[in-house]
N, C-alpha and C positions, 0 to 999 in steps of 0.2 A: 645166512644166519650166523654161521660160525665166525665169519669175518667181523660182523657187527658185534658179536659177543667178545671177541678179542679186543676190539677197539674200546668197548666198554670197560673191560678189565684193565687195559692200559690207562684209561682215564682215571679209573679208581685208584690205581697204583700211584699215578702221578699226584693225585689229590692227597693220597695218604702220605706220600713223601713230603709234599708241601706242608701238610698239617704237622708232620713230624718235625720239620725244621722250625716252624713257628713255635711249636710247643717246646722244643729244645731250647730255643732262645729265651722264651718266657720263663721256663723253669730255672735256667741259669741266672737270669737277671733277678728273679724273685728271691733266689737264695742269697744273692749279694745284698739286695735291699733289706731283707729281714736281718741279715747278719749285722749290717750297719745300724740297725735299730736297737741292738742289744748293748746294754751298758757294761756287761761283764767281760766282753771280748776286748783284749788289749789292742792298742793302736798298731803294734807291730804285727799281730796276727791278722788284723784287718787289712793291712797293707799287703801281706803275703797272700791273703785270700783274693784281694783285688787283682794281683798279678796272675794268680791261677785262673780267676774268672776271665780275664782278658785273653789269656792264652787259649783257654777252652773255647771261648767265643770265636777267636780268629783262626786258630788251627784245628780245634776239636770239631767244629761244625763241618768243614769240608772233609775232615777225616772220617767222621761218622757217615756222611753221605757217600763217600767212596767205599767204605766197608759194606754198606747196604747194597750199593750198586754191584760190587764184586761178588756178593753172595748169590746173585742171580734172581733176587726177589723182584727187582724192577722189571726184568725181562719176562719173568714167568708169572709173577704175582703169587708165588708159593710162599706162604708165611713160614712154613717149616724149614725153609732154607736158612733162616736166621738162627743164631745161637739162642739158647733159653734166656741168657742175660740180656742180649740185645732185643729179644722179643719183649721182655718185661719193660725195658726202658723205652722202646719204640711205642708200646701200647700207652704208657704214661704220657709220652710226648704227643701222640696222635690225639688222645682224649683232650689234653690241654690245648693243643693248637686248633682242634676242630670244634670244641665245645666251650672250654673255659675262657679262652681269649676272646672269641666273638661275644660270649655272654657278658664278660666284663665291659667290653667296648659298648655294647648296647645299654647296659645299666648306667654307664657313665653318660651316655647321650640322654638318657631318660631322667637323670638326676635333677631334682628341682631345688631351687633355693629355699631355705627355711622360711616359713611364713613370717618369722620375726623381722625379716629384712623389709623395710619400708621404702628405702630409696638407695640409689647407687649412682654417683656422679664422679667423673674422673676427667683429667686432662694430662697430657704427656709433655714433659719438659726435656728438651734435648740439651743436656748439660755440656756436651762437647761443643755444640753450636754456640752456647752462651759463652764458653771460655775461648772460643776460636780455635780450639785444638782438642784432640782426645787426651785427657789427663792420664797418661801412662807413666808409671814410675819405674823403679829399678828392680822390682820383684820378679820372681819366676813366672812362667806361663805368659810372658808378654806376647808370644806368638799367637796365643788364643784370642787376645784382644783384637788382633788385626784380621781375624777370620771374617769372611763375608757374612752379612745379615746378622751381625752381632748387635743385640739391643741393650748391652750393658749400660750405656750412657743415656738410654731413653727412660727417664724416671717417670713412672706413672703416679700421680698424686690423686688419691681417692678420698671421697667422703661418703660414708655409708651410715644410714640410720637404722637402728634396730629397736623394736618394741619388746621390752622385757616385762613380764607381768608383775614381778616382785619389786620393780624399781619404785621407790617412794616418789610421790608426786613432786616433792621438793627437789628431787634430783633429775626431773625431766629436763632434757637438753644438755645433760652432762656430756662433755666431750673428752675423748681419750685419744692421744696420738699413739698409734701402734708402730713402733720402730723395731726392726729385727735384722739379725744376720748382716752386720756391716763388714766383717771379715777383712781386717786390716792386714794385707799381705805385702803392701808396697808396690804391687803390680798396678792396681788402680790408685792413682795419685791422690795426695792430700786435698788438692783443690776440689776434687769430685765430692768428697765428704763434707767439705766446707759448704758447698752449694746444697747438699742434702740437709744439713743443719739449718741453713738459711730458710729453705722451703718448709722445714718442720716448724720453725718459729712463726712463719707466716700463717700457719694453720690455726694458731692462737687457741690452744687446747687447755682444758682444765687440768688434766693429768697427762704425763708422759709415761709410757710403759715400754721398756726395752726387754726383749725376750731372748737375748743370748747370742753367742758367737760374735766376738768382738776382735780378738787379736790372734793372728796366725803366724806372725813373724816378730821375734823379739825386738827388732829395731823399730817397730811401730808402737811400742808401749807408750811412748811419749805423746802419741796422738790422742790417747784416751782423755787425759785431763784437758788438753787443748780444745777438743771438740765438745765434750760433754759439759764443760763449764759454760758453754754458750747456749745450751738448751734451755728454753724458757717454758714455764707453765705456771698457772695460778696456784696450784695446790701440790706441786712436787713432781719429781722425776723418780720413778721406781724401776728397779732392774734385777735381773737374774743373769747368770752366765750359761754358756752352752758347752757342748762336748769339745769343740775346738779350743775354747778357753782353758779347759782342763788339761790340755797338752802344752800350754804356753804361759806358765807362771800365773795361775789364777789368783793366787794371793796378792800379787802385785796389782793385777787388774782390779780387784776389789778395793784395795787401798786407794788406787788412783780415782776410781769412780766415787768413792766416799769423799775423798778430798775435793772432788768437783761438785759436791752437794747432792749426789745421787743416793737414794736410800735403797740399800741392798736387802732383798727378800729371800735369800738363799735358805730354803727349808724352814721358813718361818712366816708369820702373819703379823699384820698390824691392823688396828682399828683406828680409822681417822674420822674426823667430823667434817662433813661437807654440807653446807646449807642447813645446819642443825640436825643432820641425819648421820648415823654411823655407817661407815663403809668398811667392810673387812677386805683387805687386799693381801693376798698371800703369794708366795713364789716357791718354785721347786726346780732344781737342776737334775732331779732324778731321771734316768738311772745312772748318770755318769758321776755325779757328785752329790753328797748330802743325802737327804731323805725327803719323803713327803711330809708336809707340815702337819703338826698335831693341832687339830682344831677343837679339841675337847673343851677348851676354855673360851672359845670365840663366841660372840653374841649370836644366838641362833636365828634371830629375826632380822639381822642386818643383811643388806645386799652383799653378795660375795663375789669378788673378782680374783681370778687366779692367773698368774704369769707362769707359764711352763715352756721350756725350750722346745720340747717335742710334743706334738699333738697326740702321741701315743698315750699320754696320761689322761685323756678325755674320759674314759670309763670311770676311772677313780674320781675325777672331778665331779662327775654326775652323782656318784654315790655319796660324795662329801657335801653335796648340796650347793655347789657353786652355780651362780646365775650366768656368769660370763667367764670364759677362758680365752686367753690370748696366747698364741704359740707361733713358732717359726720353723726352723730346722730343715724343712723339706724343700724350700726354695721354689716350690711349684714344679720341681723337676728340672728347672733351668732350660732344658730343651724339650719343647712340646711339639710332637709331630702331628701333622694333619691326620684326622680320624683317630689315630692311636692315642694321642695325648702324651703325657709324660712317660718316660721309660725308667730312669733311675730315681729312686725315692727311698731314702734311708729310714725305713719305718717297719715296725713289726706288722703293720697292716698293709704293707705293699703300697700301692698308689692311691689308697682310699682317701686319706686326709692330705690331699695335695695342696690346695689353696682355697681361700674364701671361707664361707660360713657353713657350719654343720650344727645340727641339733641332735644332742645326745641326752635323752631324758629331759630334765629341766635345764640342762646346761647348753647355752649357745657358745660355740667355739669359733673364733676367727683365726685363720692360719695365714700368716703373711708370706709372700714370696721372697721377702728380704730385700736388702739394698745392694748386696754384692755377693761374692762367693770366692772360695779358694781358687776355683777354676773359673776365670772371668769370661765365660761365654754364655750368652742367653739367646735362645731362638724361640719366638712365640711365647715369651715369658719375661716381660719387662720387670725390672726392679720396681718395688712399690714403697710408698709412704702413705699410710692410711689414717685418716681421722674418723673415729667411730663416735657417733652421736647416739645417746641413749634416750629412748622415749618410754613413757609408761602407758 
């Protein structure tokens, strides 16, 4: 009996250690994700925190395991052998690893699409195959493009139909191209984005909505007018900028977009007439730049569309009475592991608003995985170009 009891204790200790390590990783990654979702933290501080995070993950994790092992806890199962500080942190990690992480994974598995989604069709275009080569430029992180199983050049072209109750009958069938997160770094070559724009035009949409993160490298500024001047729509191209643009001469990006015929909606709204009906379309780059738009003078009965770089503004959008919100920023995580899903997600809500459609009150939000990224590696998370069709 005593031998069986000791075996049981050893199993429980090992399971506790495993839960501790899982929880430690989850807490560390969540801290990074939430930090990157804050607009008030400077880029330099974020870079420093990223370095600390990486060191803590790589070196801190085995160090903690070694400290726990040396304490005698693993051999004896005696909790009191740990120091009070380590006891507190271990308890937090164990609860996180044994309860919170599995709970979140189960909730993600059980997540259902909003009832508003009526259809979803897609096909994938291998842009590298079309070009006869991988369009790799001269930017940094070229080594990442060559990593195995990289889906960066596998562009998924999607068409989704959503039923929105406040959509006027006259606007039934209205189509919106949702374009987001192009990230001109020079690593992914110009030819790739030319093909993206060509595919966008083939979708033949009424409106084009770009939801931020355009330029990461100053030498790529000239790409903005060259590419956006080619975008076509029947009723206009509307845009906001993202956090990466705030670090790369955002005033020039705005000028270049405006010169290309794009209507900037940074912290403001417009009311446009479509098929005889008013449509309020607003934009915000908050919390990195500008403010949330003041809608006090906007028509109350008009259908409302919001462009926001981060999906974190969704609760405000619901309170402000928006019917549809388009966002990007999170890239779907870029790397989505089997069972676990995305790991890194720069959001105050962690991994919640990763990609696809979400219903928040009366507001339907669509989150794009984006077209590219500063770090050009995607696994289980293809870049996307999405045509949204509205139905009443």
